[in-house]
C-alpha angles and dihedrals in degrees: 000000000000121000123236093262092054092048091051091046090059099037093050089077097044135094116227125205108207114193116192131137095205111089094203092053090046092052092045092049092046089055091052098041105039092085093048105049128050093225132012120199115193125213126183100208143001095275091049089049092053091048093051091042089058093046099047140047100252122190103177135014128207112185143174118227108214104062135138125253092021127006126228098258094054090048091049092050092051093045092049089055087057097042116008092188096053106128111232131183121195120221112195139163091223135035099232114188094217092051091044093053092044091049091053090052091051091052097248110176100211145009118211130185125223132282091055111248113205095212092050088049093054089050089054093044092051096078092035094056093041090057093047089047090052092047091051090050091051090050090047092050091048091051089048092053090048090052090048093050091050090049090052093048094048103038106027089240125169117242126222127185115188122197103212091196099053097022089230115144125199111212118193119230089251090054090056092042092059090065095040104265134122119232096262095047099074128051122231102246137104096261089064088071100027095053092054101047116111104257096231090053096050101083097051091043093054091047089055091048094048092047089057094045089050090052095246091124131035093221135017116236129169141150117220142146128257125193115250121222091252091052105259123115123255119206112220133187101220117200131173151133137230119244118211132199125233091279094053094255115146108242106159145015120205125186150130141255120220119194105231096162096123092048092047093048090052089049092051091048091051090049090053092049091049090051091051089048090051090051089045090051091049090050092048091045090054090051098049092043086067093055116102095211122072105267133183139178108227123195122215091265091058091255113144104230097179136007133182130243093259090060097037090057090060097056102080094098098037123107111226121182095212115017091197092056107029117181123227094233091054090055099042102038108004090244125151092212133044119284119265140169135045096296096055107021110185112230096192099083094041093052095046090051098043096033086214128118117250139180125220136173119236133186102224121203113226121213089251091058097254121130127238130192113221134176112224117210107196126190126184119245118215134199124220090278091057091250116145106241101170146320143270107227124193122186122210121193110236101179094168095053095109091047093051092048092048089053 
């Protein structure tokens, strides 16, 4: 038996066809039912009920029996020929034996007496909503299986189907193949999977599974490792969904395994390289921070990747468009575009092309408007493939440069 809250939860998404020739009864019923059902469609006799049933997606029917044009029993019989599973409740002023017997034969789900009593209505709707809920779950499970089958056909995934009552698990031949076994080499029980999961991955995986069983998530998704027959670890993307019975009890989980080992190994390798680069940057930062002259590491797009303390201390009055990606020309000359011309020759492009260090003299503009002669010592920066990816630039103040050239 469902409680009233459960009944309302199910009926709140349903469309009711209410068939009654008496206007006063219709208005009274509408007042009682409008907070229970999502939609209510009114019909004034059996023929009107059939017409509206054909034009609308009806989930439940409540109907009177004695009506003009076509009575309720004739309407029920015709509707049952269209949809034998349509849940129907009779509302009548009298409990007539012949109607009661006929309604049972037609598969009517409830028999209510006028005036409509809300508690009696909930008792009748109990079995109706439970059946609708079960039907919805069956359709949901069918759609889930279809999605799983499509996933298997398209991605060569392995299927698993776990009976939560018996703890038996069906593993498809592809599921077993992913970890190096033929179909007859592994038994279909929970320990087949549990005993092969990487120990450090088990706790998080079980938390994800339990959250889905408890209804906290719509789908289960987890990445973990399973031991291959030859001893190495296979990374799998594990996806699934819990299936519930008509009472909301979890009875099954069904899902797939996707072998993502190659992708995961590449990800791990990139992570290691990124860690090495970060350590390299820290090492390089420590070196340039000990240099007296302002020094910066500039990438091939003019972005300053690193700068030493001597330069960083000079940036307080400089406008930079993106503080996370400052440009060398913003820092040196307060320009919004790369340096150009004889006065401010840009060494970046020349060094990247020649792969040779150079020295040039620049006239730097200070924030207070004064000019400063600096000698730039520029060294190419290479990656592991010996490709020049930027420069290390150090600026030395040569205040007497003009005087020396005049002499």
